[in-house]
C-alpha positions as CSV (number, residue, x, y, z in Angstrom):
1,X,133.3,93.4,104.5
2,X,129.7,93.7,105.6
3,X,127.8,90.9,107.3
4,X,124.5,91.8,105.6
5,X,123.3,92.7,102.1
6,X,122.0,96.0,100.9
7,X,118.7,94.2,100.2
8,X,118.5,93.2,103.9
9,X,119.1,96.7,105.0
10,X,116.6,98.1,102.5
11,X,114.0,95.7,103.8
12,X,114.7,96.8,107.4
13,X,114.3,100.4,106.3
14,X,111.2,99.6,104.3
15,X,112.7,101.2,101.1
16,X,113.5,99.9,97.7
17,X,117.1,99.6,96.5
18,X,117.7,102.1,93.7
19,X,120.7,103.4,91.8
20,X,120.3,106.6,93.8
21,X,120.5,104.9,97.3
22,X,122.6,101.9,96.6
23,X,126.0,103.5,97.5
24,X,124.5,105.0,100.7
25,X,123.1,101.6,101.8
26,X,126.5,100.0,101.2
27,X,128.3,102.7,103.1
28,X,126.0,102.3,106.1
29,X,126.6,98.5,106.1
30,X,130.4,99.0,105.7
31,X,130.5,101.5,108.6
32,X,128.5,99.2,110.8
33,X,130.8,96.2,109.8
34,X,133.9,98.3,110.8
35,X,132.3,98.9,114.2
36,X,131.5,95.2,114.5
37,X,135.1,94.3,113.6
38,X,136.5,96.8,116.1
39,X,134.2,95.6,119.0
40,X,134.9,91.9,118.5
41,X,138.7,92.3,118.1
42,X,139.1,89.0,116.4
43,X,142.1,87.1,115.3
44,X,140.0,84.9,113.0
45,X,137.3,86.6,110.9
46,X,133.7,86.2,111.8
47,X,132.3,83.2,109.9
48,X,130.2,83.9,106.8
49,X,126.5,83.8,107.6
50,X,126.9,84.5,111.3
51,X,123.4,85.4,112.4
52,X,124.4,87.7,115.3
53,X,126.8,89.7,113.1
54,X,124.2,89.9,110.4
55,X,121.5,91.2,112.8
56,X,123.8,93.8,114.4
57,X,125.0,94.9,110.9
58,X,121.4,95.4,109.8
59,X,120.3,97.2,113.0
60,X,123.4,99.5,113.1
61,X,123.1,100.0,109.3
62,X,119.6,101.4,109.9
63,X,120.9,103.7,112.5
64,X,123.7,104.9,110.2
65,X,121.1,105.5,107.4
66,X,118.9,107.5,109.6
67,X,121.7,109.4,111.3
68,X,121.3,112.4,109.0
69,X,118.0,113.0,110.7
70,X,119.9,113.5,114.0
71,X,123.1,115.0,112.6
72,X,123.6,117.2,115.7
73,X,122.6,114.7,118.3
74,X,119.0,116.0,118.5
75,X,115.9,114.4,117.0
76,X,112.9,116.8,116.6
77,X,109.3,115.8,117.1
78,X,106.4,118.2,116.9
79,X,104.6,116.5,119.7
80,X,107.4,116.1,122.2
81,X,109.9,118.8,121.4
82,X,113.6,118.0,120.7
83,X,115.0,114.8,122.1
84,X,118.7,114.3,122.6
85,X,120.1,111.1,121.0
86,X,122.3,108.9,123.2
87,X,126.0,109.7,123.4
88,X,127.4,106.2,122.7
89,X,125.0,104.8,120.1
90,X,127.1,101.6,119.6
91,X,127.4,100.5,123.2
92,X,124.3,98.3,123.2
93,X,125.5,96.6,120.0
94,X,128.9,96.0,121.4
95,X,127.3,94.3,124.4
96,X,125.4,92.1,122.1
97,X,128.6,91.2,120.2
98,X,130.5,90.2,123.3
99,X,130.0,86.5,122.5
100,X,132.0,87.0,119.3
101,X,134.8,88.8,121.0
102,X,138.2,87.0,120.9
103,X,140.7,89.4,122.5
104,X,140.2,91.3,125.7
105,X,143.6,93.1,126.2
106,X,145.4,93.6,129.4
107,X,144.9,96.8,131.5
């Protein structure tokens, strides 16, 4: 279950929700929510309306939506040449979510 709405994601992307993009917007939020759930490793679900989960869901959803533009890990710009995208694009979001993490495992 996503922690944000497709309307919130569309606003962040500065696009209008349409029948043509609705499924893609939802899939991006769902993918981001799965990453959030994995990173937080919670016994109890994150509370509805949690602002941190919402913001990360929207920000990561934006990245998922735009990922087709960097499908092979490279973003091209006419002015700068090709720029390589970071290898672990979720690490900074996982660091943000650490306050919601419940289980740490034993190494």
